[in-house]
BAPAKE-968363 format. One record per residue (C-alpha): x, y, z. Coordinates in nm, 4 decimals, decimal comma. Example, Ala and Ser with C-alpha at 12.3 -4.5 7.8 and 13.67 -1.06 7.14 Angstrom:
# residues 2
REC_c1_c2_c3
REC_1,2300_-0,4500_0,7800 .
REC_1,3670_-0,1060_0,7140 .
END
This chain:
# residues 459
REC_c1_c2_c3
REC_17,4167_10,4152_9,0839 .
REC_17,7360_10,2277_9,1741 .
REC_18,1067_10,3061_9,1314 .
REC_18,3409_10,0271_9,0236 .
REC_18,7216_10,0172_9,0120 .
REC_18,9760_9,7473_8,9462 .
REC_19,3256_9,6956_9,0765 .
REC_19,4788_9,6956_8,7269 .
REC_19,2928_10,0033_8,5958 .
REC_19,3084_10,3510_8,7482 .
REC_18,9839_10,4475_8,5780 .
REC_18,6383_10,4490_8,7444 .
REC_18,2959_10,4319_8,5770 .
REC_17,9368_10,4959_8,6774 .
REC_17,6583_10,2430_8,5992 .
REC_17,3957_10,4191_8,3943 .
REC_17,1422_10,1325_8,3698 .
REC_16,9640_9,9506_8,6536 .
REC_17,0452_9,5887_8,7027 .
REC_16,7726_9,3565_8,5659 .
REC_16,5233_9,2482_8,8284 .
REC_16,5348_8,8792_8,9063 .
REC_16,2221_8,6721_8,9519 .
REC_16,1243_8,5726_9,3032 .
REC_16,2069_8,2147_9,4011 .
REC_15,9266_7,9640_9,3455 .
REC_15,9282_7,8848_9,7161 .
REC_15,8288_8,2453_9,7961 .
REC_15,5875_8,3490_9,5171 .
REC_15,3778_8,1726_9,2569 .
REC_15,1335_7,8809_9,2557 .
REC_15,3682_7,6459_9,4366 .
REC_15,4186_7,8924_9,7205 .
REC_15,0426_7,9564_9,7457 .
REC_14,9668_7,5830_9,7594 .
REC_15,2324_7,5286_10,0231 .
REC_15,1088_7,8226_10,2353 .
REC_14,7347_7,7553_10,2099 .
REC_14,6892_7,3828_10,1492 .
REC_14,9938_7,2071_10,2936 .
REC_15,1112_7,4460_10,5652 .
REC_15,0948_7,1685_10,8269 .
REC_15,0443_6,7918_10,8348 .
REC_14,6813_6,8373_10,9415 .
REC_14,6087_7,0831_10,6601 .
REC_14,7754_6,8503_10,4132 .
REC_14,5619_6,5581_10,5306 .
REC_14,2412_6,7641_10,5064 .
REC_14,3381_6,8844_10,1576 .
REC_14,3967_6,5305_10,0348 .
REC_14,0705_6,4148_10,1940 .
REC_13,8731_6,6904_10,0203 .
REC_14,0399_6,6129_9,6890 .
REC_13,9462_6,2469_9,7294 .
REC_13,5811_6,3332_9,8015 .
REC_13,5640_6,5676_9,5030 .
REC_13,7316_6,3175_9,2719 .
REC_13,4951_6,0362_9,3712 .
REC_13,1647_6,2289_9,3796 .
REC_13,1715_6,5248_9,1402 .
REC_13,2279_6,3240_8,8179 .
REC_12,9331_6,0973_8,9020 .
REC_12,7108_6,3974_8,9750 .
REC_12,8106_6,5639_8,6495 .
REC_12,7397_6,2460_8,4585 .
REC_12,4023_6,1935_8,6286 .
REC_12,2690_6,5494_8,6076 .
REC_12,4185_6,6574_8,2742 .
REC_12,5820_6,3945_8,0529 .
REC_12,3274_6,1123_8,0925 .
REC_12,0340_6,3458_8,1613 .
REC_11,7177_6,3474_7,9533 .
REC_11,6167_6,6973_7,8476 .
REC_11,3036_6,6386_7,6408 .
REC_11,0118_6,4004_7,6472 .
REC_10,6379_6,3787_7,7018 .
REC_10,6087_6,0900_7,9497 .
REC_10,8027_5,8423_8,1582 .
REC_10,9192_5,6418_7,8563 .
REC_11,1755_5,9117_7,7796 .
REC_11,3473_5,8488_8,1158 .
REC_11,3402_5,4677_8,1333 .
REC_11,6710_5,2940_8,0487 .
REC_11,5019_4,9960_7,8820 .
REC_11,3027_5,2286_7,6569 .
REC_11,5915_5,4588_7,5701 .
REC_11,8524_5,1863_7,5394 .
REC_12,1211_5,3607_7,7461 .
REC_12,1883_5,4618_8,1068 .
REC_11,9568_5,7447_8,2066 .
REC_12,0445_6,0192_8,4512 .
REC_11,8339_6,3103_8,5674 .
REC_11,4922_6,3391_8,4058 .
REC_11,4802_6,7119_8,3309 .
REC_11,1988_6,6458_8,0854 .
REC_10,9777_6,5854_8,3890 .
REC_11,0698_6,9292_8,5282 .
REC_10,9967_7,0955_8,1944 .
REC_10,6605_6,9208_8,1671 .
REC_10,5514_7,0139_8,5216 .
REC_10,7165_7,3553_8,5351 .
REC_10,3880_7,5452_8,5093 .
REC_10,2497_7,3481_8,8023 .
REC_10,5610_7,4232_9,0070 .
REC_10,5004_7,7961_8,9556 .
REC_10,1216_7,8297_8,9826 .
REC_10,0038_7,5158_9,1577 .
REC_9,6419_7,4381_9,0693 .
REC_9,5614_7,7978_8,9785 .
REC_9,3277_7,7910_8,6741 .
REC_9,5203_7,8116_8,3492 .
REC_9,3017_8,0831_8,1878 .
REC_9,3530_8,3060_8,4947 .
REC_9,7287_8,2695_8,5323 .
REC_9,7842_8,6038_8,3649 .
REC_9,6762_8,7564_8,6952 .
REC_9,9614_8,5796_8,8720 .
REC_10,2037_8,6991_8,6048 .
REC_10,0969_9,0592_8,6654 .
REC_10,1543_9,0171_9,0386 .
REC_10,4960_8,8597_8,9724 .
REC_10,5895_9,1533_8,7491 .
REC_10,4743_9,4073_9,0100 .
REC_10,6628_9,2188_9,2814 .
REC_10,9834_9,2105_9,0756 .
REC_10,9491_9,5819_9,0012 .
REC_10,8950_9,6616_9,3683 .
REC_11,1908_9,4521_9,4836 .
REC_11,4275_9,6078_9,2299 .
REC_11,2959_9,9537_9,3115 .
REC_11,3526_9,9043_9,6833 .
REC_11,6864_9,7229_9,6735 .
REC_11,8623_9,9126_9,3957 .
REC_12,0635_10,1831_9,5664 .
REC_12,0568_10,4242_9,2709 .
REC_11,6890_10,3826_9,1919 .
REC_11,5087_10,7187_9,1666 .
REC_11,2085_10,8196_9,3770 .
REC_11,2657_10,5835_9,6676 .
REC_10,9594_10,7117_9,8523 .
REC_10,7451_10,6337_9,5521 .
REC_10,8962_10,2855_9,5415 .
REC_10,8242_10,2298_9,9097 .
REC_10,4655_10,3432_9,8630 .
REC_10,4316_10,1136_9,5621 .
REC_10,5802_9,8117_9,7406 .
REC_10,4118_9,8418_10,0801 .
REC_10,0716_9,9842_9,9817 .
REC_9,9885_9,9428_9,6164 .
REC_10,1361_9,5964_9,5632 .
REC_9,9623_9,4149_9,8540 .
REC_9,6171_9,5517_9,7741 .
REC_9,6566_9,4953_9,4003 .
REC_9,7856_9,1410_9,4551 .
REC_9,4969_9,0637_9,6903 .
REC_9,2383_9,1851_9,4416 .
REC_9,3973_9,0214_9,1383 .
REC_9,4822_8,6825_9,2858 .
REC_9,1556_8,6260_9,4713 .
REC_8,9084_8,8096_9,2499 .
REC_8,5363_8,7372_9,2650 .
REC_8,3673_8,8300_9,5905 .
REC_8,6971_8,9014_9,7642 .
REC_8,6489_9,2765_9,7285 .
REC_8,3578_9,4006_9,9358 .
REC_8,1046_9,6271_9,7676 .
REC_8,1849_9,9159_9,9986 .
REC_8,5537_9,8947_9,9219 .
REC_8,4809_9,8775_9,5519 .
REC_8,2573_10,1842_9,5664 .
REC_8,5212_10,3681_9,7679 .
REC_8,7931_10,2777_9,5217 .
REC_8,5805_10,3834_9,2261 .
REC_8,4997_10,7115_9,3983 .
REC_8,8627_10,7823_9,4798 .
REC_8,9548_10,6862_9,1261 .
REC_8,7185_10,9527_8,9943 .
REC_8,8621_11,2057_9,2371 .
REC_9,2133_11,1089_9,1355 .
REC_9,1394_11,1643_8,7686 .
REC_8,9785_11,4996_8,8430 .
REC_9,2613_11,6070_9,0725 .
REC_9,5249_11,5028_8,8218 .
REC_9,3508_11,6951_8,5468 .
REC_9,3257_11,9997_8,7706 .
REC_9,6947_11,9762_8,8496 .
REC_9,8169_11,9508_8,4910 .
REC_9,5677_12,1560_8,2934 .
REC_9,5965_12,5191_8,4069 .
REC_9,2836_12,6357_8,2287 .
REC_9,0608_12,3830_8,4023 .
REC_9,2413_12,4457_8,7296 .
REC_9,1768_12,8186_8,6975 .
REC_8,8110_12,7515_8,6338 .
REC_8,7659_12,5155_8,9296 .
REC_9,0079_12,6388_9,1907 .
REC_9,0698_13,0007_9,1044 .
REC_9,3895_13,1945_9,0404 .
REC_9,5208_13,1644_9,3975 .
REC_9,5358_12,7851_9,4046 .
REC_9,6702_12,7793_9,0525 .
REC_9,9561_13,0094_9,1498 .
REC_10,0463_12,7802_9,4379 .
REC_10,0422_12,4787_9,2083 .
REC_10,2607_12,6441_8,9474 .
REC_10,5263_12,7496_9,1983 .
REC_10,6737_12,4009_9,2058 .
REC_10,8608_12,2595_8,9054 .
REC_10,6451_12,0380_8,6819 .
REC_10,8387_11,7237_8,7701 .
REC_10,7762_11,7821_9,1430 .
REC_10,4037_11,8472_9,1237 .
REC_10,3178_11,4887_9,0550 .
REC_10,5374_11,3309_9,3228 .
REC_10,4054_11,4989_9,6346 .
REC_10,2503_11,2683_9,8965 .
REC_9,8959_11,3641_9,7996 .
REC_9,9732_11,2902_9,4376 .
REC_10,1124_10,9498_9,5344 .
REC_9,7884_10,8606_9,7058 .
REC_9,5961_10,9699_9,4024 .
REC_9,8147_10,7682_9,1682 .
REC_9,7578_10,4653_9,3890 .
REC_9,3852_10,5253_9,3777 .
REC_9,4019_10,5391_8,9992 .
REC_9,5572_10,1939_8,9896 .
REC_9,3172_10,0567_9,2515 .
REC_9,0267_10,2030_9,0575 .
REC_9,1396_10,0388_8,7366 .
REC_9,1655_9,7031_8,9095 .
REC_8,8253_9,7503_9,0724 .
REC_8,6707_9,8395_8,7380 .
REC_8,8376_9,5363_8,5836 .
REC_8,6989_9,3224_8,8633 .
REC_8,3505_9,4684_8,8311 .
REC_8,3267_9,4938_8,4523 .
REC_8,5215_9,1935_8,3366 .
REC_8,4010_8,9813_8,6260 .
REC_8,7220_8,8230_8,7472 .
REC_8,6222_8,4769_8,8696 .
REC_8,7055_8,3962_9,2273 .
REC_9,0016_8,1641_9,2770 .
REC_9,0015_8,0125_9,6250 .
REC_9,3305_7,9944_9,8092 .
REC_9,3020_7,6157_9,8100 .
REC_9,4000_7,6279_9,4421 .
REC_9,7055_7,8430_9,5031 .
REC_10,0424_7,6726_9,5142 .
REC_10,3975_7,6484_9,3895 .
REC_10,6459_7,9321_9,3798 .
REC_10,3596_8,1790_9,4067 .
REC_10,2722_8,0631_9,7580 .
REC_10,6375_8,0340_9,8612 .
REC_10,7127_8,3916_9,7563 .
REC_10,3883_8,5126_9,9136 .
REC_10,4608_8,3567_10,2533 .
REC_10,8245_8,4665_10,2495 .
REC_10,7395_8,8225_10,1445 .
REC_10,4687_8,8621_10,4080 .
REC_10,6936_8,7161_10,6768 .
REC_10,9885_8,9369_10,5844 .
REC_10,7864_9,2573_10,5497 .
REC_10,6006_9,2171_10,8797 .
REC_10,8675_9,0482_11,0925 .
REC_11,1151_9,3371_11,0747 .
REC_10,8892_9,6164_11,2089 .
REC_10,7304_9,3792_11,4613 .
REC_11,0771_9,2698_11,5705 .
REC_11,1824_9,6317_11,6178 .
REC_10,8767_9,7018_11,8348 .
REC_10,9320_9,3865_12,0408 .
REC_11,3009_9,4674_12,0895 .
REC_11,2155_9,8186_12,2057 .
REC_10,9407_9,6787_12,4265 .
REC_11,1785_9,4341_12,5911 .
REC_11,4138_9,7222_12,6757 .
REC_11,1281_9,9478_12,7844 .
REC_11,1000_10,0785_13,1400 .
REC_10,7228_10,0273_13,1371 .
REC_10,6638_9,6979_13,3235 .
REC_10,3526_9,5927_13,1310 .
REC_10,5080_9,6459_12,7883 .
REC_10,8326_9,4804_12,8936 .
REC_10,6516_9,1817_13,0450 .
REC_10,4351_9,1332_12,7372 .
REC_10,7365_9,1520_12,5051 .
REC_10,9400_8,9083_12,7148 .
REC_10,6547_8,6575_12,7398 .
REC_10,5830_8,6714_12,3677 .
REC_10,9472_8,6397_12,2619 .
REC_11,0356_8,3598_12,5014 .
REC_10,7161_8,1662_12,4345 .
REC_10,7498_8,1794_12,0557 .
REC_11,1216_8,0998_12,0661 .
REC_11,0524_7,8075_12,2976 .
REC_10,8289_7,6183_12,0543 .
REC_10,9011_7,4921_11,7017 .
REC_10,7470_7,6570_11,3981 .
REC_10,5282_7,3533_11,3343 .
REC_10,3584_7,4106_11,6697 .
REC_10,3006_7,7760_11,5850 .
REC_10,1498_7,6772_11,2500 .
REC_9,9180_7,4246_11,4135 .
REC_9,8088_7,6810_11,6700 .
REC_9,7497_7,9431_11,4013 .
REC_9,5519_7,6951_11,1949 .
REC_9,3323_7,5665_11,4781 .
REC_9,3300_7,8379_11,7460 .
REC_9,3188_8,1592_11,5436 .
REC_8,9636_8,0976_11,4137 .
REC_8,8441_8,0637_11,7754 .
REC_8,9265_8,4274_11,8537 .
REC_8,7114_8,5799_11,5784 .
REC_8,3446_8,5367_11,4831 .
REC_8,2758_8,2471_11,2518 .
REC_8,1595_8,4695_10,9664 .
REC_8,4968_8,6465_10,9830 .
REC_8,7038_8,3303_11,0169 .
REC_9,0509_8,3793_10,8667 .
REC_9,1274_8,2168_10,5363 .
REC_9,3223_7,8912_10,5460 .
REC_9,6182_8,0639_10,3808 .
REC_9,6008_8,3695_10,6066 .
REC_9,6475_8,1577_10,9200 .
REC_9,9979_8,0300_10,8371 .
REC_10,0876_8,3772_10,7097 .
REC_10,0138_8,5183_11,0546 .
REC_10,1958_8,2317_11,2269 .
REC_10,5094_8,2652_11,0155 .
REC_10,5208_8,6438_11,0595 .
REC_10,4857_8,6238_11,4394 .
REC_10,7404_8,3428_11,4648 .
REC_10,9979_8,5346_11,2610 .
REC_10,9255_8,8542_11,4566 .
REC_11,0279_8,6872_11,7841 .
REC_11,3674_8,5872_11,6447 .
REC_11,4075_8,9228_11,4741 .
REC_11,3473_9,0980_11,8070 .
REC_11,6456_8,9258_11,9660 .
REC_11,8676_9,0094_11,6705 .
REC_11,7731_9,3765_11,6872 .
REC_11,8073_9,3812_12,0665 .
REC_12,1672_9,2717_12,0223 .
REC_12,2237_9,5692_11,7945 .
REC_12,0642_9,8054_12,0460 .
REC_12,2896_9,6782_12,3222 .
REC_12,5953_9,7387_12,1039 .
REC_12,5228_10,1119_12,0776 .
REC_12,7441_10,3109_12,3207 .
REC_12,5708_10,5055_12,5949 .
REC_12,7192_10,8241_12,4578 .
REC_12,4906_10,8006_12,1552 .
REC_12,1847_10,8113_12,3814 .
REC_12,3277_11,1003_12,5808 .
REC_12,4162_11,2933_12,2671 .
REC_12,0656_11,2475_12,1269 .
REC_11,9065_11,3625_12,4520 .
REC_12,1379_11,6632_12,4672 .
REC_11,9963_11,7720_12,1320 .
REC_11,6499_11,7758_12,2829 .
REC_11,5225_11,4739_12,0908 .
REC_11,2350_11,2752_12,2325 .
REC_11,2370_10,8984_12,2725 .
REC_11,0903_10,8134_11,9344 .
REC_11,2947_11,0792_11,7550 .
REC_11,6098_10,9480_11,9211 .
REC_11,5307_10,5923_11,8199 .
REC_11,4276_10,6793_11,4649 .
REC_11,7093_10,9202_11,3829 .
REC_12,0065_10,8121_11,5958 .
REC_11,9847_10,4698_11,7592 .
REC_11,7947_10,2382_11,5243 .
REC_11,9916_10,3254_11,2067 .
REC_12,3161_10,2337_11,3831 .
REC_12,1702_9,9235_11,5466 .
REC_12,0271_9,7923_11,2204 .
REC_12,3567_9,8522_11,0424 .
REC_12,5396_9,6489_11,3050 .
REC_12,3065_9,3484_11,2828 .
REC_12,2599_9,3321_10,9044 .
REC_12,4128_8,9796_10,8910 .
REC_12,1773_8,8584_11,1642 .
REC_11,8741_9,0151_10,9969 .
REC_11,9507_8,8587_10,6602 .
REC_12,0262_8,5273_10,8291 .
REC_11,6786_8,5374_10,9850 .
REC_11,5268_8,6186_10,6458 .
REC_11,7066_8,3247_10,4853 .
REC_11,5896_8,0903_10,7599 .
REC_11,2360_8,2215_10,7182 .
REC_11,2465_8,1615_10,3433 .
REC_11,3529_7,8004_10,3929 .
REC_11,1016_7,7475_10,6745 .
REC_10,8175_7,8211_10,4330 .
REC_10,8348_7,4539_10,3384 .
REC_10,6800_7,3684_10,6764 .
REC_10,3420_7,5108_10,5746 .
REC_10,2769_7,1798_10,4012 .
REC_10,1976_7,0448_10,7486 .
REC_9,8745_7,2486_10,7489 .
REC_9,7822_7,1587_10,3921 .
REC_9,9330_7,4496_10,1967 .
REC_10,0860_7,3560_9,8610 .
REC_10,4082_7,5506_9,8527 .
REC_10,6843_7,4971_9,5970 .
REC_10,8311_7,1876_9,7619 .
REC_10,4873_7,0354_9,8171 .
REC_10,4009_7,0704_9,4490 .
REC_10,7178_6,8797_9,3612 .
REC_10,6298_6,6045_9,6074 .
REC_10,2780_6,5872_9,4642 .
REC_10,4104_6,5233_9,1136 .
REC_10,6407_6,2444_9,2296 .
REC_10,3423_6,0110_9,2656 .
REC_10,2160_6,0911_8,9160 .
REC_10,2324_5,7659_8,7147 .
REC_10,3001_5,9663_8,4002 .
REC_10,6520_6,0395_8,5269 .
REC_10,7142_5,7467_8,7617 .
REC_11,0807_5,6669_8,6953 .
REC_11,3760_5,5743_8,9186 .
REC_11,5372_5,9168_8,8654 .
REC_11,2322_6,1436_8,8958 .
REC_11,2617_6,1920_9,2712 .
REC_11,6309_6,2845_9,2589 .
REC_11,5619_6,5273_8,9747 .
REC_11,2725_6,6964_9,1544 .
REC_11,4643_6,7493_9,4765 .
REC_11,7692_6,8722_9,2837 .
REC_11,5496_7,1306_9,1126 .
REC_11,4116_7,2382_9,4511 .
REC_11,7651_7,2653_9,5910 .
REC_11,8719_7,4863_9,2998 .
REC_11,5698_7,7131_9,3499 .
REC_11,6225_7,7606_9,7237 .
REC_11,9980_7,7994_9,6835 .
REC_11,9656_8,0744_9,4225 .
REC_11,7146_8,2683_9,6323 .
REC_11,9174_8,2396_9,9537 .
REC_12,2443_8,3110_9,7752 .
REC_12,0943_8,6249_9,6229 .
REC_11,9846_8,7498_9,9652 .
REC_12,3259_8,6815_10,1166 .
REC_12,5110_8,8581_9,8354 .
REC_12,2855_9,1600_9,8643 .
REC_12,3472_9,1757_10,2399 .
REC_12,7228_9,1734_10,1768 .
REC_12,6843_9,4613_9,9324 .
REC_12,4769_9,6572_10,1846 .
REC_12,7363_9,5959_10,4568 .
REC_13,0160_9,7252_10,2352 .
REC_12,8163_10,0309_10,1361 .
REC_12,7179_10,1226_10,4913 .
REC_13,0633_10,0521_10,6318 .
REC_13,2350_10,2844_10,3840 .
REC_13,1946_10,5818_10,6163 .
REC_13,3197_10,3880_10,9194 .
REC_13,6636_10,3024_10,7830 .
REC_13,9576_10,4953_10,9188 .
END
């Protein structure tokens, strides 16, 4: 409110309305101010901005024209992607990707048996979503499904044939029968009263119905039900054996990456704790293993796993040709993971250790409940970075004759059916998109986890 008077008038008045707000100058706010502050704040920044604009202007239009405008999206052979046959400039040959897409996913896995791979893919997707979704119910059930049920089911389904030993099959069938009986006893009170008596029935009925089924014993029984069904399917339907030499494509890439990620993290934790241990033997072993593995390239580890690992076991128990690189990749990633986790352990203040010991916690309780959760939260970016590097390093298994996703693309490049000048660029572009989407998804999830875990640390 302002008072105003004039020399010629003795009257005064009070302003009852606020003065209209004026827009900020363009030099302070708006697009021009943002460009000046972020792109042309100095001569060097201005030069770099112009250089980037020049690179984008000269390369992006050509890429768009090659991969989208002039691309060929349908066709049955190389004639669809040859300029002299089409009568116009031809860009990326996406028809080749569509024609070989099944091979990129399954490799040489028999076509009539690919439904087994689809089941494993579906179980894997369910397990990943169950484990990574923060609001997913029954996390313990999801962990049991992902780490126990999925590996055994995938092993039995993908390999089939004689892969399951007779003893294991008999055991699974027996536990399946017990699981059915136990489930019936748990949910049918009359039968339970007949078999177990009123006392056991009373104990069972104390818990709510929705909790009876999700106790640890029930989880094991549910797993045995699924294993039993797969064993019966294997025994009755006679799933033919599919050797690992026929496996390939995305299936092998996801398999190697999943095994490496799942095993490298716990092994890395143990190695990091061993390197900080006060026991000389454990510390020496951890240091030697970590430094030796980090001192050699992954290709060397793969060659050693492929040639040396069979020498340490009897010939009749020689590891499968796919199992050898799986072991090599997991051990290689574990060495790098150990150093990442050790950095997190060193970042924990000494007061955390003293506080845990003052509560009377033992070493393993202190590590499990106090130290490791904080250390892992600190090094989430390093852990995910190791996972991303591991996922991309799966392409190196081609050195030992494993047909991963990239190797299947390279194998189709020599196919005369699709021998065109643009086939190679199209195949590698498709591989780049696949690896980028997978790595980008992992990085975005790590950012979300960091934000969620850091919410309680903000002041």
